[in-house]
Each structure stands twice: as C-alpha cells, then as structure tokens.
N, C-alpha and C positions, 0 to 999 in steps of 0.2 A: 472532520466536523467543520460545518460552514456557518457563517453568521452573515445576516444580511439586513439592509436597512432600505426603506423607500421613502424619499422626500417628494412631496408634490407642491410645487410652488413655495418651497422653503419651509414647508411644515412636515414634521415627521408623522408619516401616515401608517407605516407598518414596519415591523421589526422581526427578525428571526423567522421569516417565512421560508417555504421551501424554495431552494435555488431553481428548481425546475419551473417555477412561476416567473422567473426573470423575464423570459422571452414574451410573456404575455404583457408586461409592462413597458418593454422597451419603445414601443410605438406610441405610448400614451403621451400627450403633450404635458409639459411642465414637470416631468418625472425625472428624478436623480436617484440612481441606484448605487448601493455599495454591497460588495461581496468579498468576504474574507475567508481565506482557506489556510490551514496550517498543515504543513508537510505533505502537500498533495503530489501525485505523480501525473504524467502526461495524460493517462486516461481520465483522471479527475477533471482536467482542464479541457478535455476535448470538446464537451458539449458547449460550455461557455465560450470557448475560443471561436467556435463556428458561429454562434449567435452574435458575438461582438466583433467578429472579423479580425481576431488577434493573429499576428504573424507567427508562423511556425518557429522561426529563430528566437522570437521573444518568449514563446511558450518554453522552449528548451532552456533558455537562460533562467526562467523563473523555477524550473524544476531542479536544475543543477546547482549545487552549492559553490561558494567561493567566487562569486562574481565580483568584479571591481565596481566600486561606486560609479554610476554612469546614468545618462539619459539618451536612449536611443529613439530616433524619430521615424516612425513608419507611416504608411499612407493613411491609415484609419485610425491611428492611435500613437500614444507615447508609451514607452517602457522605461521604468525608473527602477534602479537597484541602489540601495543604501543599507547602512548598518547602524543599529543601536549600539551604544557603548556604555558599559558599566565598569566601574572600578571597585575591587574588593578592598576596603579600607585596611584590612589586616595584612594581606600579602601584597598589596599595591599591583596586582595583576589585572590586566584589562581583558574583559570578556565581551564579545560581540554577538549580535543576533541579526542575521541577515533578513531582508524584506525585499520583495519585488512588487512593484505597483504598475498595473495596466491603467492607462488614463485614456478615456474615450469622451466624447462630448457629453454623454448622458449617464456614464457609469465609471465607478472606481473599483477596481479589483485588487485587493491586497493579498499576497502569497507570502506567508511566513515560513521560513525555512526551519524553525524550531519554536517550541511553546514559550521560550523565555522572552520573547517579544510580547510585552504586555499591552495587547490591543485594547484592553479595557480602559487604559489611561488615555488612549486616543479617543475613544467613544465619550469619555468624560469631558474632554476638551470640546468636542463637537456639541455636547448638551450645554456646557457652560456658555458657548458662543452661538446659541442657536439662532440668534437674530441675523446671523451672516449666512444662514442656510440658503437664502434666495440666490446666491452666487452659484449654487449648484456643485459641480465637480470641483471647481477651484476651492470652495469651502472645505470639502473633504480632504483634498490634497494638502491644503495648508495645515490642517490638523496633524496630518502624518508627518509632514516635513518639520513642523515646529516641534513636535515631540522628540524626533531624531536629533535635531540640532540642539535642543536643550539638554539632552544626554550627554552630547559632547561637550557642552559648557560644563555640566556638572563634574564630568571626568577631568577636565582640565583643572577645575577649582580644587578637586581632592589631591591631585598631583602637585598642584602649586603649593598648597598647604604642607604637604609631606616634604617637598624639597626644601622649604623654609626650615622645617625642624631639623632636617639632615644638615643644613648649613649651620644652624645654631649649635647642634651637637658637635660639629667638626671643629669649632673654635672654643669648646669647653676646655677646662684645665686639664682634666683626665679624659683622654680620648682613646677609645678602643676602636681602631680603624677597621677591622675585620668586618664586624657586622654592618658599619656604614658603607663599606665598599660593595658588600652584597645588595644593600638596599639601594644604593645609587645605580647599580647595574639593573635591577629590576625597574627602576624608575625610567631609566633610558629605554629599556625595552618596551615598556608601556607607552612612552612618549612616541616612539617609532610606530608602534601599532595603531595608535590613536591618529597619528598624522596620516597614515595610509587610508583611514576610513573617513576622517574629517576634512582633509585637504581637498579632495575632488568634489566635495559638495558645493564649492564655489561655481564650478562649471555646471554642476547639476541645476542649481538655482538659475544660472544665466540661461541655461537651456530652456527651462520651464518657462521663464518670461519671454524668451524669443519664439520657440516653437509652439508654446501653449498660449501665446497672446490672445487667441480667440476664445480660450477658456477663462482667463483671468481678466475679470471686468474691473472697472475703476474702484468698486468697493474693496476688492481683495488686492489690488495691486499695492497698496501701501503695507498690507500685512505681509505679502511675499518680500517686499523690500526690507521690512524689519527682519525677516528670517535671514535674508541675504546679508544684512549688516551683522547678525550674530554670527554668521559663517566666517565673515571676514575677520571679525575680532577673535574668534576662536583660533583660527589659522595663525594670527599673529601672536597670540599668547602661547601657542604650541612651539613656535619658532623660538620664542624668547626663552621658554623653558628649557628647550633643547640646548641653546647656548649656555644657559645657567647650568645645566647638568654637566655639560662639558667642562665648564669652569670648575665645578665641584670636583670632578675627576682629577683635573690638574692641581687643585688644592690639596686633594688627599694625597696625591704623590709627593707634593711638597712637604706636607705634614710628615708623611712617613719618612721622607729623606731627613728631615730635622730630627725626628726621634732616633733614626739610625746613627746620626752624627753625635747625638747625646750619648747614645749607648757606646759608641766607639770611644768617646772621650773618657767615659768611666772605666771602660776595659783598659784603655791605654794607661789611664792614671794608676789603676790598681797594679798593672803590670810594671809600671815605673817603680812603685812603692816596693813590690815583691822583689824587684831586681836589685835593690840596695842590699838586703841581707844576703841574697845570693852571691852578690859580688864580694862581699866582705868575707862570708864563710868560704867562699871559693878561693879568695886570695890567700887566706890563712890556712887552706888546705894543701898548699904547696909543700912539697917535701924538702924544704930548706930551713936554715936557721933564721929567725926573725925575732925582733924585741918582743919579750913576753911569751916566748914558746915554752910549754910545759909548765907555765906558772899560773897561779890563781888570778892574779892581778891582770894578766893578758887576757883571760877569758872574760873577766868583768869589763875591761876596757872595750873589747870588741863587741860585747852585748850592748854596752852603753851607746857606742857609735851607731849600731844597727838601729836601736830604739829611737834615738835622736834624730837620725837621718830619715827614718820612716814617718815619725810624727811630723817632721818639718815638711816633707813632701806632701803629706796628707793635708796639712793645714794650707799649704800654698795652693794645691788643687781645689780645695774646698772654697777658698776665698775667691778663686776664679770661676766658680760655679761648674766645675768639671765633675764634682762628686756631690 
C-alpha cells in the first residue's frame, strides 16, 4: 500500500493519489512529490525507478533488509538508509525499523522495511511545519531525519535513566546482584545496538549537506544543522553511557567479591568456633589416663571449657564484624 503527497510551490495540493499519476506531475514546475511504500519488492519499485532514474543497486538495497546506515551518491539521486530506534521500558531491549530514502531534486521516496516505522508521525511533523514546504525535497527529508534522530535521543534517555536506577540499586544496603547483572548485560547490549544505528548518522548528515547542497537551501540549512548537532550529542551520550555501563560491571564484580569475603569470614569464624569443642572432645577421647577421667566433675569441667571458649570466640568475631 502506497501513500503519496503533492506540494506545489510550498502548498499541499493533493494527497493519497494513485502512484501511477506521479509521472504526469514530474514535469510540472514548482512540484514536489512524496511517495511512501511499505515492504515492497523490486517489481513494486520497477515503474517508479524508471521514471525517477533510480540506480539498480540503490533499488536492490531498498528491497533487501539489514543495510548499514549510509548515504550513497548516484548521478541522478541520493540514496539514504537509516533506522528508527525504540526501547521497551520493561525489558530494556532495543528494536529498530529500517527505512530507505531516495532523494531526487523533485521527489522523495521512502521505503519502509516493516510497518513499525510510524510514517504518520513524520507526516504530522510536515503538517506542523508547513511554512517550510517551499523548500521542497529538503523540507520532506528534514522531517524524516529529524524523526529518526529524535527516536535515538529518546532511546538514549530511557537507557540513561535505567542505568542510574541500576547504579542506585547497586549501592543499596541489601543488594541482590543476580538480577542487576542480567539488567546491566541487557543495557550493554542495547547500547551497542543503538551505537550501530546512531553512530553512522553523523556521516549521513555530513553527506546530505555535502552532496545535497543543491537541495538544501538557506532556509533549511539551519534545520539540518540542528539535526546534525543532535546526532553529535547523541553519539557522545552513547559513548558516555557505554563507559558508565562498563564501570557498573566492574563495580558489580567488586561488590560480589566483597560479599564473598564477608561470607568467607562468617564461614571461617563458625568453623573456628566449631573447632574448639572438636579439639577438646577429641583430646579427651584419647585412650590414656588424664585428670578427671571416668568422673562426673571431669565431664562438667570439659563442658564448661567448651562453652566458655566457644562463647569467647563468638564474642570476639562479633566485635570485629565477622559474624
């Protein structure tokens, strides 16, 4: 299912018309076209690729999934691949939605690889900033890129807040390390995945401003600069969070080691306490004559020595914080 829009001299003139009519409007002056397709195959793109002069390699990339974020420069158009990023606030897992964009002087073609990329939110941005529509394709492209980069910012914000929560939980009085370790592992994986899709956007924006300089007019250049600034800030925050996540892992290991030391102290202390009665009863278990053998007072003396020694050791270990 395809969606279309036609702007004439910055004014929205038609929407959701038959894509077959695009060829009739391409030659008209002051016209900017948008075509959106979701999960198309090469046959679906065949007609529009001929009319817009799209390169065969770019069409293949638009159909095949898992392209890296990039901007390719062809003779008649630019081809852009990028990813929308969303974080599940419950599982902290990152999900991405791939989009390919063909950029020509008079048309913008967006190809979504799955329906999870909410193109309606992009359309809403265009309608909100309709006064910029006179800038043509640059106006449409900015809405797409701004929406994608904002999703990266939102994902970083969610991960940042969750890492702070893990950090606070790590230094609580009673710490259960096992769920925290699983949580920090998921956070590191999500950060790595986000870095893969958000990091290359810096080169993408630079390429748009360099190779698409004939499309980005003076009106839109500050807006693209603002998106580029957001990309740089996002990349910096991701790197900072990756360092923080690595620090959290080291802290978890330190806390785990400290807990193990405490446990070993307690086990050793109890072993020392148990060793006292074992030593005494073992000593008096020798098959030799010793004071108090076969007498009642000998039994009570040995019992008293066991109790006093055990209580004395327990009190000494307790004062040192070993028990």
